[in-house]
C-alpha positions as protocol buffer text, in pm:
chain_id: "A"
residue {
  index: 1
  type: MET
  ca { x: 14641 y: -1644 z: 21930 }
}
residue {
  index: 2
  type: HIS
  ca { x: 14276 y: -1792 z: 21976 }
}
residue {
  index: 3
  type: PHE
  ca { x: 14141 y: -1533 z: 22218 }
}
residue {
  index: 4
  type: TYR
  ca { x: 13821 y: -1707 z: 22222 }
}
residue {
  index: 5
  type: TYR
  ca { x: 13987 y: -2019 z: 22423 }
}
residue {
  index: 6
  type: LEU
  ca { x: 14101 y: -1733 z: 22692 }
}
residue {
  index: 7
  type: LEU
  ca { x: 13741 y: -1719 z: 22775 }
}
residue {
  index: 8
  type: VAL
  ca { x: 13782 y: -2062 z: 22955 }
}
residue {
  index: 9
  type: ILE
  ca { x: 13910 y: -1869 z: 23209 }
}
residue {
  index: 10
  type: PRO
  ca { x: 13654 y: -1693 z: 23338 }
}
residue {
  index: 11
  type: VAL
  ca { x: 13426 y: -2002 z: 23314 }
}
residue {
  index: 12
  type: VAL
  ca { x: 13607 y: -2204 z: 23559 }
}
residue {
  index: 13
  type: LEU
  ca { x: 13638 y: -1914 z: 23774 }
}
residue {
  index: 14
  type: GLY
  ca { x: 13262 y: -1850 z: 23724 }
}
residue {
  index: 15
  type: VAL
  ca { x: 13212 y: -2242 z: 23829 }
}
residue {
  index: 16
  type: VAL
  ca { x: 13453 y: -2206 z: 24147 }
}
residue {
  index: 17
  type: ALA
  ca { x: 13286 y: -1887 z: 24293 }
}
residue {
  index: 18
  type: THR
  ca { x: 12941 y: -2046 z: 24209 }
}
residue {
  index: 19
  type: THR
  ca { x: 13059 y: -2359 z: 24384 }
}
residue {
  index: 20
  type: GLN
  ca { x: 13259 y: -2219 z: 24652 }
}
residue {
  index: 21
  type: GLY
  ca { x: 13153 y: -1883 z: 24741 }
}
residue {
  index: 22
  type: TYR
  ca { x: 13536 y: -1737 z: 24677 }
}
residue {
  index: 23
  type: LEU
  ca { x: 13496 y: -1328 z: 24593 }
}
residue {
  index: 24
  type: PRO
  ca { x: 13839 y: -1333 z: 24413 }
}
residue {
  index: 25
  type: ALA
  ca { x: 13686 y: -1589 z: 24203 }
}
residue {
  index: 26
  type: LYS
  ca { x: 13347 y: -1375 z: 24156 }
}
residue {
  index: 27
  type: LEU
  ca { x: 13584 y: -1091 z: 24102 }
}
residue {
  index: 28
  type: GLY
  ca { x: 13771 y: -1318 z: 23871 }
}
residue {
  index: 29
  type: VAL
  ca { x: 13495 y: -1352 z: 23633 }
}
residue {
  index: 30
  type: PRO
  ca { x: 13452 y: -990 z: 23450 }
}
residue {
  index: 31
  type: GLY
  ca { x: 13793 y: -877 z: 23518 }
}
residue {
  index: 32
  type: VAL
  ca { x: 13950 y: -1179 z: 23340 }
}
residue {
  index: 33
  type: CYS
  ca { x: 13678 y: -1089 z: 23038 }
}
residue {
  index: 34
  type: SER
  ca { x: 13807 y: -725 z: 23023 }
}
residue {
  index: 35
  type: LEU
  ca { x: 14136 y: -824 z: 23020 }
}
residue {
  index: 36
  type: ILE
  ca { x: 14091 y: -1035 z: 22757 }
}
residue {
  index: 37
  type: LEU
  ca { x: 13895 y: -747 z: 22564 }
}
residue {
  index: 38
  type: ILE
  ca { x: 14185 y: -504 z: 22592 }
}
residue {
  index: 39
  type: ALA
  ca { x: 14418 y: -785 z: 22483 }
}
residue {
  index: 40
  type: PHE
  ca { x: 14251 y: -891 z: 22168 }
}
residue {
  index: 41
  type: PHE
  ca { x: 14158 y: -511 z: 22074 }
}
residue {
  index: 42
  type: GLY
  ca { x: 14495 y: -350 z: 22152 }
}
residue {
  index: 43
  type: ARG
  ca { x: 14606 y: -44 z: 22004 }
}
residue {
  index: 44
  type: ARG
  ca { x: 14225 y: -77 z: 21819 }
}
residue {
  index: 45
  type: LEU
  ca { x: 14072 y: 68 z: 22162 }
}
residue {
  index: 46
  type: ARG
  ca { x: 14237 y: 415 z: 22075 }
}
residue {
  index: 47
  type: VAL
  ca { x: 13900 y: 440 z: 21783 }
}
residue {
  index: 48
  type: ARG
  ca { x: 13667 y: 196 z: 22025 }
}
residue {
  index: 49
  type: ARG
  ca { x: 13525 y: 391 z: 22283 }
}
residue {
  index: 50
  type: ASP
  ca { x: 13170 y: 151 z: 22253 }
}
residue {
  index: 51
  type: VAL
  ca { x: 13431 y: -159 z: 22359 }
}
residue {
  index: 52
  type: TRP
  ca { x: 13586 y: 70 z: 22653 }
}
residue {
  index: 53
  type: TYR
  ca { x: 13199 y: 89 z: 22796 }
}
residue {
  index: 54
  type: VAL
  ca { x: 13165 y: -233 z: 22805 }
}
residue {
  index: 55
  type: ILE
  ca { x: 13504 y: -258 z: 23019 }
}
residue {
  index: 56
  type: ALA
  ca { x: 13357 y: -10 z: 23229 }
}
residue {
  index: 57
  type: ALA
  ca { x: 13116 y: -206 z: 23317 }
}
residue {
  index: 58
  type: PHE
  ca { x: 13264 y: -506 z: 23353 }
}
residue {
  index: 59
  type: GLY
  ca { x: 13459 y: -295 z: 23608 }
}
residue {
  index: 60
  type: PHE
  ca { x: 13171 y: -185 z: 23800 }
}
residue {
  index: 61
  type: SER
  ca { x: 13013 y: -517 z: 23784 }
}
residue {
  index: 62
  type: MET
  ca { x: 13350 y: -603 z: 23995 }
}
residue {
  index: 63
  type: VAL
  ca { x: 13226 y: -295 z: 24282 }
}
residue {
  index: 64
  type: GLY
  ca { x: 12949 y: -422 z: 24247 }
}
residue {
  index: 65
  type: ASP
  ca { x: 12948 y: -750 z: 24338 }
}
residue {
  index: 66
  type: THR
  ca { x: 13185 y: -663 z: 24631 }
}
residue {
  index: 67
  type: PHE
  ca { x: 12924 y: -492 z: 24812 }
}
residue {
  index: 68
  type: LEU
  ca { x: 12696 y: -752 z: 24787 }
}
residue {
  index: 69
  type: SER
  ca { x: 12910 y: -994 z: 24873 }
}
residue {
  index: 70
  type: ASN
  ca { x: 12990 y: -835 z: 25168 }
}
residue {
  index: 71
  type: LYS
  ca { x: 12650 y: -718 z: 25270 }
}
residue {
  index: 72
  type: GLY
  ca { x: 12560 y: -910 z: 25583 }
}
residue {
  index: 73
  type: GLU
  ca { x: 12234 y: -751 z: 25720 }
}
residue {
  index: 74
  type: ASP
  ca { x: 12310 y: -408 z: 25623 }
}
residue {
  index: 75
  type: GLU
  ca { x: 12059 y: -287 z: 25351 }
}
residue {
  index: 76
  type: MET
  ca { x: 12266 y: 3 z: 25244 }
}
residue {
  index: 77
  type: MET
  ca { x: 12571 y: -240 z: 25142 }
}
residue {
  index: 78
  type: PHE
  ca { x: 12314 y: -398 z: 24883 }
}
residue {
  index: 79
  type: VAL
  ca { x: 12179 y: -74 z: 24801 }
}
residue {
  index: 80
  type: TYR
  ca { x: 12570 y: 55 z: 24692 }
}
residue {
  index: 81
  type: GLY
  ca { x: 12560 y: -291 z: 24521 }
}
residue {
  index: 82
  type: ILE
  ca { x: 12277 y: -178 z: 24360 }
}
residue {
  index: 83
  type: ALA
  ca { x: 12450 y: 164 z: 24233 }
}
residue {
  index: 84
  type: GLY
  ca { x: 12768 y: -47 z: 24127 }
}
residue {
  index: 85
  type: PHE
  ca { x: 12550 y: -260 z: 23919 }
}
residue {
  index: 86
  type: PHE
  ca { x: 12346 y: 19 z: 23809 }
}
residue {
  index: 87
  type: PHE
  ca { x: 12643 y: 183 z: 23648 }
}
residue {
  index: 88
  type: ALA
  ca { x: 12759 y: -133 z: 23538 }
}
residue {
  index: 89
  type: HIS
  ca { x: 12394 y: -126 z: 23314 }
}
residue {
  index: 90
  type: LEU
  ca { x: 12483 y: 222 z: 23171 }
}
residue {
  index: 91
  type: GLY
  ca { x: 12775 y: 67 z: 23060 }
}
residue {
  index: 92
  type: TYR
  ca { x: 12597 y: -155 z: 22844 }
}
residue {
  index: 93
  type: LEU
  ca { x: 12354 y: 58 z: 22753 }
}
residue {
  index: 94
  type: ALA
  ca { x: 12593 y: 290 z: 22605 }
}
residue {
  index: 95
  type: TYR
  ca { x: 12804 y: 4 z: 22412 }
}
residue {
  index: 96
  type: ALA
  ca { x: 12432 y: -104 z: 22274 }
}
residue {
  index: 97
  type: LEU
  ca { x: 12365 y: 286 z: 22158 }
}
residue {
  index: 98
  type: ALA
  ca { x: 12585 y: 356 z: 21988 }
}
residue {
  index: 99
  type: ASN
  ca { x: 12578 y: 4 z: 21772 }
}
residue {
  index: 100
  type: GLY
  ca { x: 12199 y: 63 z: 21755 }
}
residue {
  index: 101
  type: LYS
  ca { x: 11897 y: 244 z: 21906 }
}
residue {
  index: 102
  type: VAL
  ca { x: 11619 y: 123 z: 22191 }
}
residue {
  index: 103
  type: HIS
  ca { x: 11341 y: -158 z: 22020 }
}
residue {
  index: 104
  type: ARG
  ca { x: 11053 y: 44 z: 22159 }
}
residue {
  index: 105
  type: PRO
  ca { x: 10819 y: -272 z: 22144 }
}
residue {
  index: 106
  type: ALA
  ca { x: 11046 y: -464 z: 22350 }
}
residue {
  index: 107
  type: LEU
  ca { x: 11040 y: -178 z: 22576 }
}
residue {
  index: 108
  type: LEU
  ca { x: 10681 y: -170 z: 22569 }
}
residue {
  index: 109
  type: VAL
  ca { x: 10615 y: -587 z: 22666 }
}
residue {
  index: 110
  type: LEU
  ca { x: 10882 y: -552 z: 22914 }
}
residue {
  index: 111
  type: ALA
  ca { x: 10791 y: -233 z: 23100 }
}
residue {
  index: 112
  type: ALA
  ca { x: 10480 y: -373 z: 23092 }
}
residue {
  index: 113
  type: GLY
  ca { x: 10566 y: -690 z: 23253 }
}
residue {
  index: 114
  type: TYR
  ca { x: 10856 y: -562 z: 23501 }
}
residue {
  index: 115
  type: VAL
  ca { x: 10680 y: -233 z: 23669 }
}
residue {
  index: 116
  type: PRO
  ca { x: 10331 y: -421 z: 23791 }
}
residue {
  index: 117
  type: PHE
  ca { x: 10545 y: -686 z: 23921 }
}
residue {
  index: 118
  type: PHE
  ca { x: 10743 y: -403 z: 24131 }
}
residue {
  index: 119
  type: ILE
  ca { x: 10442 y: -237 z: 24201 }
}
residue {
  index: 120
  type: TRP
  ca { x: 10268 y: -505 z: 24300 }
}
residue {
  index: 121
  type: SER
  ca { x: 10505 y: -756 z: 24463 }
}
residue {
  index: 122
  type: LEU
  ca { x: 10859 y: -621 z: 24496 }
}
residue {
  index: 123
  type: ASN
  ca { x: 10735 y: -270 z: 24667 }
}
residue {
  index: 124
  type: PRO
  ca { x: 10499 y: -393 z: 24914 }
}
residue {
  index: 125
  type: ALA
  ca { x: 10742 y: -612 z: 25037 }
}
residue {
  index: 126
  type: ILE
  ca { x: 11039 y: -347 z: 25125 }
}
residue {
  index: 127
  type: ASP
  ca { x: 11003 y: -200 z: 25393 }
}
residue {
  index: 128
  type: ASP
  ca { x: 11318 y: 114 z: 25333 }
}
residue {
  index: 129
  type: PRO
  ca { x: 11201 y: 361 z: 25118 }
}
residue {
  index: 130
  type: VAL
  ca { x: 11584 y: 454 z: 24991 }
}
residue {
  index: 131
  type: LEU
  ca { x: 11589 y: 115 z: 24876 }
}
residue {
  index: 132
  type: SER
  ca { x: 11242 y: 49 z: 24679 }
}
residue {
  index: 133
  type: GLY
  ca { x: 11355 y: 338 z: 24537 }
}
residue {
  index: 134
  type: ALA
  ca { x: 11687 y: 161 z: 24424 }
}
residue {
  index: 135
  type: VAL
  ca { x: 11565 y: -79 z: 24347 }
}
residue {
  index: 136
  type: LEU
  ca { x: 11301 y: 67 z: 24133 }
}
residue {
  index: 137
  type: VAL
  ca { x: 11555 y: 262 z: 23940 }
}
residue {
  index: 138
  type: TYR
  ca { x: 11776 y: -19 z: 23858 }
}
residue {
  index: 139
  type: LEU
  ca { x: 11471 y: -184 z: 23764 }
}
residue {
  index: 140
  type: LEU
  ca { x: 11419 y: 56 z: 23471 }
}
residue {
  index: 141
  type: VAL
  ca { x: 11779 y: 89 z: 23356 }
}
residue {
  index: 142
  type: SER
  ca { x: 11759 y: -256 z: 23321 }
}
residue {
  index: 143
  type: VAL
  ca { x: 11447 y: -328 z: 23113 }
}
residue {
  index: 144
  type: LEU
  ca { x: 11557 y: 2 z: 22910 }
}
residue {
  index: 145
  type: VAL
  ca { x: 11933 y: -207 z: 22828 }
}
residue {
  index: 146
  type: LEU
  ca { x: 11795 y: -522 z: 22790 }
}
residue {
  index: 147
  type: ALA
  ca { x: 11510 y: -317 z: 22527 }
}
residue {
  index: 148
  type: THR
  ca { x: 11848 y: -170 z: 22327 }
}
residue {
  index: 149
  type: ALA
  ca { x: 12017 y: -460 z: 22314 }
}
residue {
  index: 150
  type: LEU
  ca { x: 11779 y: -631 z: 22088 }
}
residue {
  index: 151
  type: GLY
  ca { x: 11759 y: -305 z: 21927 }
}
residue {
  index: 152
  type: LEU
  ca { x: 12183 y: -370 z: 21815 }
}
residue {
  index: 153
  type: GLN
  ca { x: 12183 y: -312 z: 21464 }
}
residue {
  index: 154
  type: LEU
  ca { x: 12467 y: -598 z: 21428 }
}
residue {
  index: 155
  type: THR
  ca { x: 12375 y: -929 z: 21311 }
}
residue {
  index: 156
  type: GLY
  ca { x: 12459 y: -1270 z: 21417 }
}
residue {
  index: 157
  type: VAL
  ca { x: 12626 y: -1425 z: 21690 }
}
residue {
  index: 158
  type: PRO
  ca { x: 12752 y: -1047 z: 21731 }
}
residue {
  index: 159
  type: LYS
  ca { x: 12391 y: -928 z: 21807 }
}
residue {
  index: 160
  type: TRP
  ca { x: 12251 y: -1221 z: 21964 }
}
residue {
  index: 161
  type: THR
  ca { x: 12546 y: -1345 z: 22167 }
}
residue {
  index: 162
  type: TYR
  ca { x: 12558 y: -990 z: 22322 }
}
residue {
  index: 163
  type: THR
  ca { x: 12170 y: -1007 z: 22367 }
}
residue {
  index: 164
  type: ALA
  ca { x: 12133 y: -1309 z: 22538 }
}
residue {
  index: 165
  type: GLY
  ca { x: 12452 y: -1160 z: 22819 }
}
residue {
  index: 166
  type: ILE
  ca { x: 12208 y: -846 z: 22874 }
}
residue {
  index: 167
  type: MET
  ca { x: 11930 y: -1107 z: 22906 }
}
residue {
  index: 168
  type: SER
  ca { x: 12126 y: -1347 z: 23128 }
}
residue {
  index: 169
  type: ILE
  ca { x: 12189 y: -1080 z: 23388 }
}
residue {
  index: 170
  type: VAL
  ca { x: 11801 y: -968 z: 23383 }
}
residue {
  index: 171
  type: VAL
  ca { x: 11683 y: -1272 z: 23439 }
}
residue {
  index: 172
  type: SER
  ca { x: 11968 y: -1344 z: 23743 }
}
residue {
  index: 173
  type: ASP
  ca { x: 11864 y: -1012 z: 23875 }
}
residue {
  index: 174
  type: THR
  ca { x: 11472 y: -1122 z: 23877 }
}
residue {
  index: 175
  type: PHE
  ca { x: 11630 y: -1440 z: 24062 }
}
residue {
  index: 176
  type: ILE
  ca { x: 11757 y: -1221 z: 24366 }
}
residue {
  index: 177
  type: ALA
  ca { x: 11488 y: -1038 z: 24384 }
}
residue {
  index: 178
  type: PHE
  ca { x: 11239 y: -1325 z: 24461 }
}
residue {
  index: 179
  type: ASN
  ca { x: 11488 y: -1438 z: 24682 }
}
residue {
  index: 180
  type: GLU
  ca { x: 11593 y: -1144 z: 24856 }
}
residue {
  index: 181
  type: PHE
  ca { x: 11244 y: -931 z: 24833 }
}
residue {
  index: 182
  type: LEU
  ca { x: 11002 y: -1192 z: 24818 }
}
residue {
  index: 183
  type: ASP
  ca { x: 11189 y: -1486 z: 25042 }
}
residue {
  index: 184
  type: VAL
  ca { x: 11139 y: -1748 z: 24688 }
}
residue {
  index: 185
  type: THR
  ca { x: 11447 y: -1985 z: 24690 }
}
residue {
  index: 186
  type: THR
  ca { x: 11332 y: -2194 z: 24410 }
}
residue {
  index: 187
  type: PHE
  ca { x: 11547 y: -2007 z: 24142 }
}
residue {
  index: 188
  type: ASN
  ca { x: 11878 y: -1957 z: 24362 }
}
residue {
  index: 189
  type: ASP
  ca { x: 12104 y: -2205 z: 24222 }
}
residue {
  index: 190
  type: TRP
  ca { x: 12082 y: -2046 z: 23883 }
}
residue {
  index: 191
  type: ILE
  ca { x: 12146 y: -1674 z: 24004 }
}
residue {
  index: 192
  type: LEU
  ca { x: 12548 y: -1701 z: 23984 }
}
residue {
  index: 193
  type: PRO
  ca { x: 12519 y: -1913 z: 23703 }
}
residue {
  index: 194
  type: THR
  ca { x: 12329 y: -1672 z: 23470 }
}
residue {
  index: 195
  type: TYR
  ca { x: 12517 y: -1360 z: 23615 }
}
residue {
  index: 196
  type: TYR
  ca { x: 12868 y: -1504 z: 23514 }
}
residue {
  index: 197
  type: PHE
  ca { x: 12809 y: -1681 z: 23142 }
}
residue {
  index: 198
  type: ALA
  ca { x: 12620 y: -1322 z: 23108 }
}
residue {
  index: 199
  type: HIS
  ca { x: 12976 y: -1158 z: 23095 }
}
residue {
  index: 200
  type: ILE
  ca { x: 13094 y: -1433 z: 22921 }
}
residue {
  index: 201
  type: PHE
  ca { x: 12840 y: -1415 z: 22602 }
}
residue {
  index: 202
  type: ILE
  ca { x: 12872 y: -1055 z: 22629 }
}
residue {
  index: 203
  type: THR
  ca { x: 13271 y: -1126 z: 22583 }
}
residue {
  index: 204
  type: PHE
  ca { x: 13260 y: -1371 z: 22323 }
}
residue {
  index: 205
  type: GLY
  ca { x: 13001 y: -1154 z: 22123 }
}
residue {
  index: 206
  type: ILE
  ca { x: 13247 y: -888 z: 22082 }
}
residue {
  index: 207
  type: LEU
  ca { x: 13529 y: -1044 z: 22001 }
}
residue {
  index: 208
  type: ASN
  ca { x: 13355 y: -1264 z: 21730 }
}
residue {
  index: 209
  type: ARG
  ca { x: 13209 y: -866 z: 21595 }
}
residue {
  index: 210
  type: GLY
  ca { x: 13563 y: -741 z: 21615 }
}
residue {
  index: 211
  type: ARG
  ca { x: 13733 y: -1092 z: 21435 }
}
residue {
  index: 212
  type: GLU
  ca { x: 13445 y: -1011 z: 21113 }
}
residue {
  index: 213
  type: GLU
  ca { x: 13592 y: -630 z: 21182 }
}
residue {
  index: 214
  type: ALA
  ca { x: 13931 y: -798 z: 21143 }
}
residue {
  index: 215
  type: GLU
  ca { x: 13868 y: -1002 z: 20859 }
}
residue {
  index: 216
  type: VAL
  ca { x: 13690 y: -675 z: 20641 }
}
residue {
  index: 217
  type: VAL
  ca { x: 13980 y: -499 z: 20688 }
}
residue {
  index: 218
  type: ALA
  ca { x: 14230 y: -781 z: 20625 }
}
residue {
  index: 219
  type: GLY
  ca { x: 14045 y: -896 z: 20301 }
}
residue {
  index: 220
  type: ARG
  ca { x: 14103 y: -1198 z: 20518 }
}
residue {
  index: 221
  type: PRO
  ca { x: 14080 y: -1460 z: 20830 }
}
residue {
  index: 222
  type: ALA
  ca { x: 14257 y: -1229 z: 21108 }
}
residue {
  index: 223
  type: ALA
  ca { x: 14474 y: -1435 z: 21320 }
}
residue {
  index: 224
  type: THR
  ca { x: 14405 y: -1278 z: 21614 }
}
residue {
  index: 225
  type: ALA
  ca { x: 14183 y: -1461 z: 21676 }
}
Protein backbone atom coordinates (compact mmCIF):
# COMPACT_ATOMS: atom_id res chain seq x y z
CA MET A 1 0.00 0.00 0.00
CA HIS A 2 1.26 3.48 -0.80
CA PHE A 3 1.22 5.02 2.65
CA TYR A 4 2.28 8.39 1.29
CA TYR A 5 -1.16 8.74 -0.30
CA LEU A 6 -2.76 8.49 3.14
CA LEU A 7 -1.26 11.87 3.97
CA VAL A 8 -4.07 13.34 1.86
CA ILE A 9 -6.34 12.62 4.84
CA PRO A 10 -4.57 14.94 7.32
CA VAL A 11 -4.22 17.52 4.55
CA VAL A 12 -8.00 17.53 4.07
CA LEU A 13 -8.58 17.58 7.83
CA GLY A 14 -6.18 20.51 8.12
CA VAL A 15 -8.13 22.45 5.49
CA VAL A 16 -11.40 21.73 7.31
CA ALA A 17 -9.91 22.71 10.66
CA THR A 18 -8.46 25.93 9.25
CA THR A 19 -11.63 27.02 7.49
CA GLN A 20 -14.26 25.73 9.92
CA GLY A 21 -12.48 25.60 13.28
CA TYR A 22 -13.93 22.13 13.86
CA LEU A 23 -12.14 20.60 16.86
CA PRO A 24 -12.37 16.94 15.73
CA ALA A 25 -10.69 17.97 12.47
CA LYS A 26 -7.97 19.80 14.42
CA LEU A 27 -7.27 16.74 16.53
CA GLY A 28 -7.57 14.51 13.49
CA VAL A 29 -4.43 15.88 11.85
CA PRO A 30 -1.92 14.60 14.45
CA GLY A 31 -4.23 11.68 15.25
CA VAL A 32 -4.31 10.37 11.69
CA CYS A 33 -0.58 11.00 11.27
CA SER A 34 0.00 8.79 14.33
CA LEU A 35 -2.17 6.04 12.88
CA ILE A 36 -0.32 6.21 9.56
CA LEU A 37 3.01 5.72 11.34
CA ILE A 38 1.64 2.84 13.41
CA ALA A 39 0.20 1.14 10.32
CA PHE A 40 3.36 1.65 8.27
CA PHE A 41 5.90 0.38 10.80
CA GLY A 42 3.70 -2.37 12.28
CA ARG A 43 5.84 -4.93 14.07
CA ARG A 44 8.94 -2.82 13.55
CA LEU A 45 7.63 -0.47 16.24
CA ARG A 46 8.83 -3.01 18.81
CA VAL A 47 12.38 -1.89 18.06
CA ARG A 48 11.69 1.66 16.88
CA ARG A 49 11.47 3.62 20.10
CA ASP A 50 12.30 6.81 18.22
CA VAL A 51 9.10 6.54 16.19
CA TRP A 52 7.12 6.09 19.40
CA TYR A 53 8.56 9.41 20.60
CA VAL A 54 6.96 11.15 17.64
CA ILE A 55 3.67 9.29 18.07
CA ALA A 56 3.64 10.42 21.71
CA ALA A 57 4.42 13.97 20.58
CA PHE A 58 1.41 13.90 18.26
CA GLY A 59 -0.71 12.72 21.18
CA PHE A 60 0.42 15.58 23.41
CA SER A 61 -0.24 17.98 20.53
CA MET A 62 -3.85 16.81 20.59
CA VAL A 63 -3.99 17.51 24.33
CA GLY A 64 -2.50 20.98 23.87
CA ASP A 65 -4.85 21.80 21.02
CA THR A 66 -7.86 20.73 23.09
CA PHE A 67 -6.99 23.18 25.86
CA LEU A 68 -6.14 26.06 23.54
CA SER A 69 -9.30 25.55 21.48
CA ASN A 70 -11.41 25.83 24.64
CA LYS A 71 -9.47 28.44 26.60
CA GLY A 72 -11.74 31.43 26.09
CA GLU A 73 -10.47 34.07 28.53
CA ASP A 74 -9.08 31.52 30.98
CA GLU A 75 -5.31 32.04 31.17
CA MET A 76 -4.78 28.73 32.99
CA MET A 77 -6.30 26.87 30.05
CA PHE A 78 -3.64 28.59 27.93
CA VAL A 79 -0.97 27.40 30.39
CA TYR A 80 -2.33 23.84 30.21
CA GLY A 81 -2.25 24.07 26.43
CA ILE A 82 1.36 25.21 26.53
CA ALA A 83 2.13 22.28 28.84
CA GLY A 84 0.66 19.85 26.30
CA PHE A 85 2.75 21.27 23.51
CA PHE A 86 5.79 21.38 25.80
CA PHE A 87 5.59 17.60 26.25
CA ALA A 88 5.04 17.27 22.50
CA HIS A 89 8.32 19.11 21.98
CA LEU A 90 10.04 16.71 24.35
CA GLY A 91 8.89 13.88 22.08
CA TYR A 92 10.29 15.64 19.02
CA LEU A 93 13.49 16.33 20.93
CA ALA A 94 13.82 12.67 21.95
CA TYR A 95 13.46 11.57 18.30
CA ALA A 96 16.13 14.03 17.17
CA LEU A 97 18.54 13.07 19.96
CA ALA A 98 18.03 9.38 19.14
CA ASN A 99 19.16 10.15 15.60
CA GLY A 100 21.64 12.99 16.05
CA LYS A 101 22.78 15.71 18.40
CA VAL A 102 22.30 19.39 19.14
CA HIS A 103 23.59 21.68 16.41
CA ARG A 104 25.34 24.15 18.71
CA PRO A 105 25.86 27.03 16.25
CA ALA A 106 22.16 26.89 15.35
CA LEU A 107 21.25 26.82 19.05
CA LEU A 108 23.32 29.95 19.68
CA VAL A 109 21.79 31.80 16.72
CA LEU A 110 18.22 30.84 17.66
CA ALA A 111 18.74 31.70 21.32
CA ALA A 112 20.27 35.03 20.33
CA GLY A 113 17.05 35.86 18.48
CA TYR A 114 14.34 34.39 20.70
CA VAL A 115 15.64 35.12 24.21
CA PRO A 116 15.83 38.91 23.62
CA PHE A 117 12.43 38.69 21.92
CA PHE A 118 11.03 37.24 25.14
CA ILE A 119 12.84 39.66 27.46
CA TRP A 120 12.04 42.87 25.60
CA SER A 121 8.72 42.08 23.92
CA LEU A 122 6.81 39.15 25.39
CA ASN A 123 7.58 39.36 29.11
CA PRO A 124 6.53 43.03 29.49
CA ALA A 125 3.25 42.19 27.75
CA ILE A 126 2.37 39.26 30.08
CA ASP A 127 0.94 40.22 33.47
CA ASP A 128 0.65 36.74 34.96
CA PRO A 129 4.06 35.49 36.20
CA VAL A 130 2.95 31.85 35.89
CA LEU A 131 2.01 32.36 32.26
CA SER A 132 5.21 34.30 31.62
CA GLY A 133 7.30 31.49 33.09
CA ALA A 134 5.44 28.89 31.05
CA VAL A 135 6.03 30.88 27.86
CA LEU A 136 9.75 31.22 28.64
CA VAL A 137 10.21 27.50 29.30
CA TYR A 138 8.27 26.64 26.16
CA LEU A 139 10.32 29.11 24.11
CA LEU A 140 13.59 27.62 25.34
CA VAL A 141 12.60 24.04 24.59
CA SER A 142 11.33 25.09 21.15
CA VAL A 143 14.71 26.61 20.32
CA LEU A 144 16.47 23.48 21.58
CA VAL A 145 14.25 21.16 19.54
CA LEU A 146 14.82 23.10 16.31
CA ALA A 147 18.58 23.20 16.89
CA THR A 148 18.56 19.44 17.50
CA ALA A 149 16.50 18.81 14.37
CA LEU A 150 19.18 20.67 12.43
CA GLY A 151 21.72 18.33 14.04
CA LEU A 152 20.03 15.15 12.82
CA GLN A 153 22.57 12.66 11.50
CA LEU A 154 20.29 11.69 8.65
CA THR A 155 20.45 12.73 5.02
CA GLY A 156 18.15 13.97 2.31
CA VAL A 157 14.37 13.87 2.68
CA PRO A 158 14.24 12.22 6.16
CA LYS A 159 16.34 15.00 7.66
CA TRP A 160 15.03 18.04 5.88
CA THR A 161 11.32 17.24 6.03
CA TYR A 162 11.59 16.54 9.76
CA THR A 163 13.49 19.79 10.23
CA ALA A 164 10.93 21.65 8.10
CA GLY A 165 8.18 20.24 10.31
CA ILE A 166 9.83 21.44 13.51
CA MET A 167 10.55 24.80 11.92
CA SER A 168 6.88 25.08 10.94
CA ILE A 169 5.86 24.50 14.56
CA VAL A 170 8.25 27.19 15.79
CA VAL A 171 6.97 29.63 13.15
CA SER A 172 3.35 28.86 14.07
CA ASP A 173 4.12 29.39 17.77
CA THR A 174 5.83 32.68 16.98
CA PHE A 175 2.72 33.86 15.13
CA ILE A 176 0.60 32.81 18.12
CA ALA A 177 2.82 34.86 20.43
CA PHE A 178 2.41 37.92 18.20
CA ASN A 179 -1.37 37.51 18.32
CA GLU A 180 -1.87 36.55 21.96
CA PHE A 181 0.58 38.90 23.66
CA LEU A 182 1.47 41.70 21.25
CA ASP A 183 -1.91 42.16 19.51
CA VAL A 184 -0.25 41.74 16.13
CA THR A 185 -2.72 39.92 13.87
CA THR A 186 -0.81 40.20 10.60
CA PHE A 187 0.20 36.52 10.62
CA ASN A 188 -2.98 34.99 12.02
CA ASP A 189 -3.98 33.34 8.75
CA TRP A 190 -0.74 31.34 8.83
CA ILE A 191 -0.97 30.02 12.39
CA LEU A 192 -3.00 26.91 11.63
CA PRO A 193 -1.62 26.02 8.17
CA THR A 194 1.96 26.01 9.44
CA TYR A 195 0.95 23.96 12.48
CA TYR A 196 -0.91 21.30 10.50
CA PHE A 197 1.69 21.02 7.77
CA ALA A 198 4.30 20.48 10.48
CA HIS A 199 2.71 17.12 11.33
CA ILE A 200 2.52 16.18 7.68
CA PHE A 201 6.16 17.12 7.00
CA ILE A 202 7.34 15.15 10.03
CA THR A 203 5.26 12.10 9.11
CA PHE A 204 6.43 12.20 5.50
CA GLY A 205 10.06 12.35 6.57
CA ILE A 206 9.72 9.38 8.92
CA LEU A 207 7.84 7.36 6.30
CA ASN A 208 10.57 8.12 3.79
CA ARG A 209 13.24 7.00 6.21
CA GLY A 210 11.33 3.79 6.93
CA ARG A 211 11.02 3.09 3.22
CA GLU A 212 14.74 3.61 2.69
CA GLU A 213 15.55 1.26 5.56
CA ALA A 214 13.19 -1.39 4.18
CA GLU A 215 14.85 -1.16 0.78
CA VAL A 216 18.29 -1.69 2.31
CA VAL A 217 17.10 -4.73 4.29
CA ALA A 218 15.22 -6.28 1.37
CA GLY A 219 17.75 -5.32 -1.27
CA ARG A 220 14.92 -3.99 -3.42
CA PRO A 221 12.26 -1.23 -3.35
CA ALA A 222 9.94 -1.69 -0.39
CA ALA A 223 6.39 -2.65 -1.20
CA THR A 224 4.95 -1.05 1.90
CA ALA A 225 5.42 2.60 1.04
